[in-house]
C-alpha positions in Angstrom: 0.0 0.0 0.0 1.4 3.3 -1.0 1.6 6.1 1.6 1.3 9.8 1.0 2.1 12.3 3.7 0.2 15.5 3.1 0.1 19.0 4.6 3.9 19.3 4.8 5.2 22.8 5.5 8.9 22.4 6.1 11.9 20.4 4.9 12.6 18.6 8.1 9.2 16.9 8.1 9.4 16.1 4.4 12.9 14.6 4.8 11.7 12.4 7.7 8.7 11.2 5.7 11.1 10.1 3.0 13.4 8.5 5.5 10.6 6.5 7.0 9.4 5.2 3.6 6.7 7.5 2.3 6.0 7.1 -1.4 4.5 10.6 -1.9 4.5 14.0 -0.2 1.8 16.6 -0.4 2.0 20.4 -0.2 -1.1 22.6 0.2 -1.4 25.9 -1.8 -4.9 26.7 -0.4 -4.3 29.9 1.5 -7.2 29.3 4.0 -5.6 26.1 5.2 -3.4 26.1 8.4 -1.0 23.9 6.3 -0.6 26.5 3.5 2.8 26.8 2.0 3.8 29.1 -0.9 5.3 27.9 -4.2 8.6 29.5 -3.4 9.1 27.4 -0.3 7.7 24.3 -2.0 10.4 24.7 -4.7 13.1 25.0 -2.1 12.0 21.9 -0.3 11.6 19.8 -3.5 15.1 20.7 -4.6 16.5 19.0 -1.5 14.4 15.8 -1.6 15.4 12.4 -3.0 14.3 11.5 -6.6 12.1 8.5 -6.2 9.4 10.1 -4.1 6.4 11.7 -5.8 6.0 15.4 -5.0 2.3 16.5 -5.1 0.8 19.9 -4.9 -2.8 20.4 -3.7 -4.9 23.1 -5.5 -8.3 24.4 -4.5 -10.4 26.6 -6.8 -7.6 27.7 -9.1 -7.6 28.0 -12.9 -5.5 25.7 -15.1 -3.1 28.5 -16.0 -2.1 29.0 -12.3 -1.8 25.2 -11.8 0.5 24.9 -14.8 2.6 27.8 -13.7 3.1 26.5 -10.1 3.8 22.9 -11.3 6.4 24.1 -13.8 8.0 26.5 -11.3 8.3 24.0 -8.4 9.1 21.0 -10.6 6.5 18.9 -8.6 5.3 15.7 -10.2 1.6 15.6 -9.6 -1.2 18.2 -9.2 -3.9 17.2 -6.8 -7.2 18.8 -7.9 -9.2 19.2 -4.7 -12.3 20.8 -6.2 -14.9 20.1 -8.9 -13.5 21.2 -12.3 -14.9 20.9 -15.8 -13.4 19.0 -18.7 -12.0 22.2 -20.2 -9.9 22.7 -17.1 -8.4 19.2 -17.3 -7.8 19.6 -21.1 -5.7 22.7 -20.5 -3.5 21.1 -17.9 0.1 20.5 -19.0 0.9 18.4 -16.0 0.0 15.0 -14.6 -2.9 15.2 -12.1 -5.1 13.3 -9.8 -8.7 14.1 -8.8 -10.0 14.2 -5.3 -13.5 12.9 -4.7 -15.0 14.6 -1.7 -17.6 12.0 -1.2 -21.0 12.4 0.4 -22.2 9.0 -0.7 -20.9 5.6 -1.8 -22.0 6.2 -5.4 -19.6 9.1 -5.8 -16.7 6.9 -4.9 -17.2 4.4 -7.7 -18.6 6.7 -10.5 -15.2 7.0 -12.2 -12.7 4.3 -13.1 -9.4 6.0 -12.7 -6.9 6.5 -9.9 -8.4 9.0 -7.4 -8.1 10.2 -3.9 -11.3 9.6 -1.9 -11.9 11.9 1.1 -14.8 12.7 3.3 -16.7 15.8 2.3 -16.0 18.8 4.6 -16.6 22.5 3.8 -13.0 23.4 4.6 -11.4 21.1 2.0 -9.6 18.4 4.0 -7.4 18.2 7.0 -10.4 17.8 9.3 -9.9 14.2 10.4 -13.3 13.2 9.2 -13.6 9.5 8.2 -15.7 7.9 5.5 -17.8 4.9 6.5 -15.4 1.9 6.0 -18.3 -0.4 5.1 -18.6 1.5 1.7 -15.5 -0.3 0.6 -16.6 -3.9 1.5 -16.5 -6.3 -1.5 -15.5 -3.6 -4.0 -12.5 -3.1 -6.4 -10.5 -0.5 -4.5 -7.3 -0.9 -6.4 -7.4 2.6 -7.9 -8.4 4.4 -4.7 -6.1 6.3 -2.4 -8.1 6.6 0.9 -7.9 9.9 2.8 -9.8 11.4 5.8 -9.5 10.5 9.4 -6.6 8.1 9.1 -4.1 7.7 12.0 -1.5 5.2 13.3 -4.4 3.8 15.5 -6.6 2.8 12.5 -4.5 2.5 9.4 -3.7 -1.2 9.9 -7.4 -2.2 9.6 -7.4 -0.6 6.1 -5.0 -3.2 4.7 -7.7 -5.8 3.9 -9.7 -3.5 1.6 -7.1 -3.5 -1.2 -6.6 0.2 -1.6 -3.9 1.5 -3.9 -2.8 3.8 -1.1 -3.5 6.0 1.9 -3.2 9.7 2.3 -2.7 11.3 5.8 -2.3 14.8 7.1 -3.8 15.7 10.5 -3.5 12.1 11.8 0.3 12.4 12.1 0.6 15.9 13.3 1.8 17.5 16.5 -0.1 20.6 15.5 -1.5 21.9 12.1 1.5 22.1 9.7 4.0 20.3 12.0 4.3 16.5 11.9 4.8 14.4 15.0 7.9 12.2 14.5 6.6 9.2 16.4 3.2 9.2 14.7 4.7 9.7 11.3 7.0 6.7 11.6 4.4 4.5 13.1 1.8 5.4 10.5 4.1 4.5 7.6 5.3 1.3 9.1 1.8 0.1 9.9 0.5 1.0 6.5 3.3 -0.9 4.8 2.8 -3.9 7.2 -1.0 -3.8 6.6 -0.4 -4.4 2.9 1.7 -7.5 3.6 -0.9 -8.9 5.9 -3.9 -7.8 3.9 
């Protein structure tokens, strides 16, 4: 199971996530988020990071031109589109992207057949710790789903048996918003990887 650590705001936390075995890192450009980081700082962090970890930037309510500019400037790998956008928006993107489904119902989770991040719907666009009902995923093909929302070292192990492509965590491994807890970070990644082997 792949592990993405999101809401990173500093190099120290990003480097630790890599050291502990994270597959992807996430940076939030949404200014209303307590985990906001500007493109200049994202670029400086990415320059120092190892090559085989996916660097992801989360966008909320931005146009395709801005997304393209930030992705090109920072040299990030993947744009995480955390809002509903039309086909024209995606057609105009020059970068690789992944959609976030902010699900209110089970039907919304399975209405597309592509890799996607599935999160619980909250007005503030993530980082709230709200969980989706795990029973939604029983007896389903979850191989293209990255599960987000309300995950922590205490509950990630149980996720292994559902066959998700990956998990995405932010607040569940924090000391405070924007600052990761070293112990929680390490434990989450270790348990997520172990859950895959046992699942």
